[in-house]
VMD Tcl script that draws the C-alpha trace (Angstrom):
set ca {
  {0.00 0.00 0.00}
  {2.85 2.36 0.87}
  {4.65 1.52 -2.37}
  {1.48 2.34 -4.32}
  {1.29 5.77 -2.68}
  {4.96 6.44 -3.38}
  {4.56 5.39 -7.01}
  {1.52 7.66 -7.38}
  {3.40 10.65 -5.96}
  {6.30 9.92 -8.30}
  {3.99 9.86 -11.32}
  {2.37 13.14 -10.25}
  {5.79 14.77 -9.78}
  {6.86 13.67 -13.26}
  {3.63 15.00 -14.74}
  {4.17 18.39 -13.12}
  {7.76 18.50 -14.36}
  {6.73 17.65 -17.92}
  {3.93 20.21 -17.82}
  {6.37 22.85 -16.60}
  {8.70 22.13 -19.51}
  {5.90 22.06 -22.09}
  {4.05 25.04 -20.59}
  {0.77 23.16 -20.29}
  {-1.57 22.37 -17.42}
  {-0.70 19.19 -15.51}
  {-4.32 18.71 -14.42}
  {-7.65 18.79 -16.15}
  {-9.60 21.81 -15.00}
  {-12.98 20.55 -16.19}
  {-14.98 18.83 -13.47}
  {-15.94 15.19 -14.13}
  {-19.51 14.47 -15.11}
  {-20.35 12.43 -12.03}
  {-18.65 10.61 -9.20}
  {-18.96 6.85 -9.16}
  {-18.77 6.50 -5.38}
  {-18.47 8.47 -2.18}
  {-14.71 7.96 -2.24}
  {-14.51 9.92 -5.49}
  {-15.61 13.13 -3.80}
  {-13.36 15.08 -1.47}
  {-14.85 17.49 1.04}
  {-12.21 20.23 0.67}
  {-13.86 21.85 -2.34}
  {-11.92 19.63 -4.73}
  {-13.35 16.79 -6.81}
  {-10.89 13.92 -7.11}
  {-11.44 11.01 -9.48}
  {-8.83 8.51 -10.58}
  {-5.96 10.84 -9.71}
  {-7.40 13.81 -11.67}
  {-8.24 16.85 -9.54}
  {-10.64 19.58 -10.59}
  {-11.50 22.44 -8.25}
  {-14.90 24.07 -8.06}
  {-15.15 27.63 -9.44}
  {-15.78 29.14 -5.98}
  {-12.63 27.59 -4.54}
  {-10.32 30.39 -5.73}
  {-9.86 34.09 -5.07}
  {-9.42 35.79 -8.46}
  {-6.63 38.36 -8.55}
  {-8.47 40.27 -11.29}
  {-5.65 40.06 -13.86}
  {-6.59 37.62 -16.59}
  {-3.12 36.34 -17.45}
  {-2.23 35.82 -13.81}
  {-5.50 34.09 -12.96}
  {-5.06 31.75 -15.92}
  {-1.52 30.92 -14.82}
  {-2.84 30.17 -11.31}
  {-5.77 28.14 -12.68}
  {-8.34 30.60 -11.35}
  {-6.50 32.57 -8.68}
  {-5.33 31.89 -5.14}
  {-7.02 29.01 -3.32}
  {-9.38 30.26 -0.65}
  {-9.11 27.29 1.69}
  {-5.35 26.80 1.65}
  {-1.98 28.10 2.77}
  {-0.36 30.52 0.32}
  {3.19 31.86 0.55}
  {4.14 35.45 -0.30}
  {7.91 35.88 -0.37}
  {10.22 38.85 -0.23}
  {13.78 37.90 -1.11}
  {15.26 40.88 0.77}
  {14.40 42.78 3.92}
  {13.74 45.96 1.97}
  {10.90 44.14 0.17}
  {8.91 43.84 3.41}
  {6.84 46.90 2.51}
  {5.97 45.50 -0.92}
  {5.06 42.11 0.56}
  {2.84 43.75 3.18}
  {1.22 46.00 0.58}
  {0.43 43.06 -1.67}
  {-1.00 41.12 1.27}
  {-3.21 44.07 2.19}
  {-4.41 44.25 -1.41}
  {-5.43 40.59 -1.22}
  {-7.10 41.31 2.11}
  {-9.13 44.06 0.47}
  {-10.31 41.57 -2.18}
  {-11.25 39.04 0.48}
  {-13.22 41.55 2.55}
  {-15.32 42.33 -0.52}
  {-16.59 38.75 -0.44}
  {-16.76 38.38 3.36}
  {-17.76 41.80 4.72}
  {-18.03 42.19 8.45}
  {-15.36 39.63 9.33}
  {-11.96 40.75 10.65}
  {-8.49 39.65 9.52}
  {-5.84 38.56 12.02}
  {-2.20 39.53 11.37}
  {0.30 37.51 13.45}
  {3.99 38.27 13.83}
  {6.86 38.17 16.25}
  {8.29 41.14 18.08}
  {11.31 41.01 15.77}
  {9.09 41.29 12.71}
  {7.11 44.30 13.89}
  {10.25 46.01 15.16}
  {11.92 45.58 11.76}
  {9.00 46.27 9.39}
  {6.57 48.20 11.61}
  {2.77 48.14 11.68}
  {0.42 49.23 8.88}
  {-0.82 52.81 9.18}
  {-4.52 52.96 10.07}
  {-5.41 55.96 7.90}
  {-3.48 54.51 5.00}
  {-5.35 51.22 5.33}
  {-8.69 52.92 4.86}
  {-7.57 55.29 2.13}
  {-5.64 52.80 -0.01}
  {-7.36 49.49 0.69}
  {-10.75 50.34 2.18}
  {-9.89 48.43 5.37}
  {-11.20 49.89 8.60}
  {-8.97 49.82 11.70}
  {-11.46 47.53 13.42}
  {-11.20 44.98 10.59}
  {-7.47 44.31 11.00}
  {-6.37 42.70 14.28}
  {-2.74 42.21 15.31}
  {-1.15 39.56 17.49}
  {2.45 40.18 18.55}
  {4.20 37.10 19.91}
  {7.57 37.18 21.69}
  {8.79 33.96 20.08}
  {8.26 32.10 16.81}
  {6.80 29.07 18.56}
  {4.12 31.31 20.09}
  {3.32 32.90 16.73}
  {2.93 29.46 15.12}
  {0.60 28.34 17.93}
  {-1.58 31.44 17.52}
  {-1.67 30.94 13.74}
  {-2.73 27.29 14.03}
  {-5.52 28.14 16.46}
  {-6.69 31.11 14.38}
  {-6.60 29.19 11.08}
  {-9.42 26.92 12.26}
  {-11.75 29.83 13.12}
  {-14.54 30.63 10.68}
  {-15.11 33.96 12.43}
  {-12.02 35.35 10.63}
  {-11.96 36.29 6.97}
  {-8.27 35.40 6.67}
  {-5.13 34.84 8.73}
  {-1.77 36.45 7.95}
  {1.41 35.03 9.48}
  {4.61 37.04 8.97}
  {7.93 35.23 9.44}
  {11.49 36.39 8.88}
  {14.09 34.20 7.16}
  {14.07 30.40 7.13}
  {13.66 29.28 10.74}
  {14.07 25.58 11.42}
  {10.82 25.41 13.35}
  {8.83 26.44 10.26}
  {9.33 23.09 8.55}
  {7.18 20.95 6.29}
  {5.22 19.56 9.23}
  {4.31 23.01 10.55}
  {3.12 24.21 7.14}
  {1.09 21.02 6.71}
  {-0.75 21.77 9.94}
  {-1.50 25.32 8.80}
  {-2.67 24.08 5.40}
  {-4.93 21.45 6.99}
  {-6.48 24.01 9.36}
  {-7.13 26.37 6.44}
  {-8.82 23.60 4.46}
  {-10.99 22.66 7.41}
  {-12.17 26.22 8.04}
  {-12.46 27.17 4.37}
  {-10.40 30.33 4.97}
  {-7.12 31.48 3.40}
  {-3.89 31.64 5.39}
  {-1.16 33.88 3.96}
  {2.40 33.17 5.03}
  {4.49 36.32 4.56}
  {8.21 35.65 4.57}
  {10.84 38.38 4.81}
  {14.30 37.76 3.35}
  {13.52 34.06 2.88}
  {14.78 31.46 0.45}
  {12.28 29.05 -1.18}
  {12.06 25.72 0.59}
  {9.65 22.75 0.56}
  {6.34 23.60 2.23}
  {2.75 22.41 2.06}
  {1.56 25.63 0.42}
  {0.29 24.95 -3.13}
  {1.15 28.51 -4.26}
  {4.26 30.60 -3.70}
  {4.43 34.18 -5.01}
  {7.63 36.25 -4.94}
  {6.85 39.95 -4.59}
  {9.09 42.99 -5.01}
  {8.40 46.68 -5.48}
  {8.20 48.08 -9.01}
  {8.76 51.69 -10.16}
  {5.57 53.72 -9.96}
  {4.37 55.29 -13.18}
  {3.37 59.00 -13.31}
  {-0.20 59.89 -12.46}
  {-2.66 59.93 -15.32}
  {-4.57 63.15 -15.84}
  {-6.90 64.46 -18.52}
  {-3.96 66.17 -20.20}
  {-1.83 63.04 -19.98}
  {0.79 61.73 -17.53}
  {1.78 64.29 -14.91}
  {5.55 64.64 -15.07}
  {7.39 64.27 -11.79}
  {4.44 62.72 -9.96}
  {4.15 59.34 -8.25}
  {1.32 57.14 -9.44}
  {-0.30 54.03 -8.07}
  {1.63 51.40 -6.09}
  {3.22 48.78 -8.32}
  {4.46 45.26 -7.63}
  {6.66 42.85 -9.53}
  {5.09 39.43 -9.07}
  {6.81 36.14 -9.90}
  {5.15 32.74 -9.65}
  {7.60 30.54 -7.78}
  {5.24 27.62 -7.22}
  {1.68 26.79 -8.24}
  {-0.60 23.82 -8.80}
  {-0.29 24.34 -12.57}
  {3.53 24.53 -12.54}
  {3.36 27.46 -14.97}
  {6.06 30.11 -14.38}
  {5.46 33.78 -15.05}
  {6.36 37.33 -14.08}
  {3.89 40.21 -13.93}
  {3.92 43.92 -13.10}
  {0.74 44.79 -11.23}
  {-0.62 48.15 -10.13}
  {-3.06 48.53 -7.25}
  {-5.93 50.90 -7.95}
  {-6.93 52.35 -4.55}
  {-10.11 53.88 -5.98}
  {-11.44 50.73 -7.64}
  {-9.86 48.42 -5.03}
  {-8.56 46.21 -7.82}
  {-5.37 45.15 -9.60}
  {-4.39 46.25 -13.08}
  {-1.60 44.84 -15.18}
  {0.82 47.39 -16.53}
  {0.63 47.44 -20.32}
  {3.47 47.64 -22.81}
  {6.91 46.11 -22.49}
  {6.68 46.19 -18.68}
  {3.83 43.71 -18.95}
  {6.32 41.11 -20.11}
  {8.66 41.94 -17.25}
  {11.15 43.72 -19.50}
  {10.44 47.23 -18.25}
  {10.89 50.56 -19.93}
  {13.76 52.91 -19.48}
  {12.54 56.32 -18.49}
  {13.57 59.23 -20.65}
  {16.34 61.37 -19.28}
  {15.19 64.49 -17.49}
  {16.25 67.49 -19.61}
  {15.99 69.84 -16.63}
  {19.23 70.20 -14.63}
  {19.04 68.74 -11.17}
  {21.27 71.54 -9.79}
  {19.53 74.79 -8.84}
  {20.22 78.04 -10.67}
  {23.23 80.12 -9.78}
  {22.65 82.87 -7.23}
  {24.36 85.55 -9.39}
  {23.23 84.54 -12.84}
  {20.38 83.27 -14.93}
  {22.17 80.35 -16.52}
  {21.85 76.87 -14.99}
  {24.86 75.13 -13.60}
  {27.10 73.46 -16.11}
  {26.93 69.71 -16.53}
  {29.28 67.82 -14.30}
  {32.29 66.15 -15.87}
  {35.34 64.16 -14.92}
  {37.67 65.94 -12.51}
  {41.27 65.24 -13.44}
  {43.21 67.35 -10.94}
  {42.90 70.29 -8.58}
  {45.20 73.35 -8.72}
  {47.93 73.58 -6.16}
  {47.16 75.46 -2.97}
  {48.34 79.08 -3.17}
  {48.30 79.27 -6.96}
  {46.25 82.03 -8.62}
  {43.86 79.44 -10.00}
  {43.08 78.13 -6.54}
  {41.85 81.53 -5.32}
  {38.10 81.84 -5.71}
  {36.99 84.81 -7.81}
  {34.27 85.51 -5.26}
  {36.58 85.52 -2.23}
  {36.02 89.27 -1.83}
  {32.33 88.59 -1.33}
  {32.92 86.29 1.66}
  {32.23 87.72 5.14}
  {35.14 88.73 7.28}
  {36.18 86.58 10.22}
  {34.47 88.71 12.90}
  {31.23 88.55 10.90}
  {31.13 84.76 10.86}
  {28.91 82.93 13.28}
  {30.65 81.47 16.30}
  {29.46 77.94 15.55}
  {31.08 78.04 12.11}
  {34.55 78.51 13.53}
  {37.09 75.70 13.54}
  {36.76 73.11 16.29}
  {39.73 72.75 18.63}
  {40.68 69.58 20.38}
  {41.63 69.63 24.07}
}
mol new
graphics top color blue
foreach p $ca { graphics top sphere $p radius 0.5 }
foreach p [lrange $ca 0 end-1] q [lrange $ca 1 end] { graphics top cylinder $p $q radius 0.2 }
display resetview
């Protein structure tokens, strides 16, 4: 019996690997016509028959971007553990912003239920807490809808997350972890995934400065910040302005084994994602045009802007006529200088 299970897992792993190489779906997404027995039906919103899995349409949270939803076979699973990675510590803000965007989408479907955000003291000291006014203005999340649980140790945070993941009174659970701790192993993620399946609620595992490793999460997304485009106005893009928040999203793991990279923008007015069009849509990005305006302010005694900077080869020797500033006569005398601008003396 054990050998049969091992052989089945081996076949499934080979199918996923072949599908990843060919760029096709490793599973049939069409539901079977009917189940032949009670054993053919699984209770976790997935129909399983003869090794072919097909999820029900309501089992996923659509991101709202067609290409991304197709690559994820419908979106993020609602009753499952999903990983959101930031490869560096400086990506913690982008990871949190993307998680809040997903929270905003979830609260549209489950209004009135709060979301629990769990983290250790180290996490909140490093990345901080979300700003309440910004939550409402950018994501439509009220302060009373987002609850925080700060645990002194990782083992405490995992215990809180496991207990919260089984609660149907929460719209979602967010667990933020830093790095690759040994305690967050495959067994711990399996428990979180099982609790999420039992409650029918999503659990998002945010990981700061973490390397990908085997977990029970069926989806892993790698998030980083992307350059914001200028604001769009009636007259066109407003030069020098900062537009909507943007994320670079890479699929690191999914049930379809389809890789992909996307540049998404969060629309705070519509509370929805948009995919950036053009070359940036394919992850190539566009090089911004050089700013023709000098970055150095105008001279105080003239109308011409400062000359462009160039390579400095050498400085004139001290005491030479070239080293004397032509505006030295305009400098204040020593008695007129402020006392705090005088040279500092040691001793």
